[in-house]
C-alpha positions in Angstrom: -165.7 -109.0 68.3 -162.6 -111.1 68.4 -164.4 -114.2 69.8 -167.1 -114.3 67.2 -165.0 -115.4 64.2 -162.7 -118.3 63.9 -159.1 -117.7 62.8 -158.9 -118.6 59.1 -156.1 -120.8 57.9 -153.4 -118.6 56.5 -151.7 -119.9 53.4 -148.6 -118.8 51.6 -150.2 -118.0 48.2 -148.2 -116.2 45.6 -149.5 -112.7 45.3 -148.0 -109.3 44.7 -145.6 -107.5 42.4 -142.8 -110.0 43.1 -144.9 -113.1 42.6 -144.7 -115.4 39.5 -147.2 -117.8 38.0 -150.8 -117.9 39.0 -153.0 -118.7 41.9 -156.6 -120.0 42.1 -159.3 -117.7 43.4 -162.9 -118.6 43.9 -166.3 -117.1 44.2 -169.9 -118.3 43.7 -169.3 -119.2 40.1 -166.3 -121.4 40.9 -162.5 -121.1 40.6 -160.5 -119.1 38.1 -156.7 -118.7 37.7 -155.5 -115.2 38.5 -151.9 -114.0 37.5 -150.0 -114.0 40.8 -148.6 -110.5 40.3 -152.2 -109.0 40.3 -154.0 -108.0 43.5 -157.5 -108.7 42.3 -159.7 -111.7 42.8 -162.0 -114.1 40.9 -164.7 -111.7 39.9 -162.3 -109.2 38.4 -160.4 -111.8 36.6 -163.6 -113.4 35.2 -164.7 -109.9 34.1 -161.5 -109.3 32.3 -161.8 -112.6 30.5 -165.4 -112.1 29.4 -165.6 -108.3 28.9 -162.2 -107.3 27.5 -163.4 -104.0 26.0 -160.5 -101.7 26.5 -157.2 -100.8 28.1 -158.2 -97.7 30.1 -156.5 -97.4 33.4 -157.8 -95.5 36.4 -155.7 -92.4 37.3 -153.0 -92.9 40.0 -154.7 -90.3 42.2 -157.8 -92.5 42.5 -155.7 -95.4 43.6 -153.9 -93.2 46.1 -157.2 -91.9 47.5 -158.5 -95.5 47.8 -155.4 -96.6 49.6 -155.8 -93.8 52.2 -159.4 -94.6 52.8 -158.8 -98.3 53.2 -155.9 -97.7 55.6 -157.9 -95.2 57.7 -160.8 -97.6 57.8 -158.6 -100.5 58.9 -156.9 -98.4 61.7 -160.3 -97.0 63.0 -161.9 -100.4 63.0 -159.0 -101.9 64.9 -158.9 -99.0 67.4 -162.7 -99.5 68.0 -162.3 -103.2 68.5 -164.4 -104.1 65.5 -161.9 -106.5 64.0 -161.5 -110.2 64.9 -158.4 -110.9 67.0 -156.5 -112.4 64.0 -156.9 -109.1 62.1 -155.8 -106.8 65.0 -152.7 -104.7 64.6 -149.7 -105.8 66.7 -147.3 -103.5 64.9 -149.3 -101.0 62.7 -146.5 -100.6 60.1 -146.1 -104.4 59.6 -149.7 -105.8 59.7 -151.0 -107.2 56.3 -153.6 -104.4 55.9 -151.1 -101.6 56.4 -148.6 -103.3 54.0 -151.3 -103.7 51.3 -152.4 -100.1 51.7 -148.8 -98.8 51.6 -148.2 -100.7 48.4 -151.3 -99.0 46.9 -150.2 -95.6 48.2 -146.8 -95.7 46.6 -148.1 -97.4 43.4 -145.3 -100.0 43.4 -147.6 -102.3 41.5 -148.1 -99.9 38.6 -144.7 -100.7 37.1 -145.8 -104.2 36.0 
């Protein structure tokens, strides 16, 4: 599958718990500014702006479970050759997918 998709242009966008400011995300409705320390995209941000109906948070256990499922799926798809070359794992502990999943698993972002 590695030859079917072109390698996307990687940019150094501010994102993650250590990031400041905002970044622009886009979807079919256009662009929206998202706080850089948040991991969500345009649709979630737009939803929060238009449907601010509460402050309920999902339990940590759900985030942990989601992190395990996402990491397992990434590892299985990589091992099966289902990922484009630019997403393949050179060093499983350092690839972007594993780092993102590990961040979710340890809930480092919940402190913010």
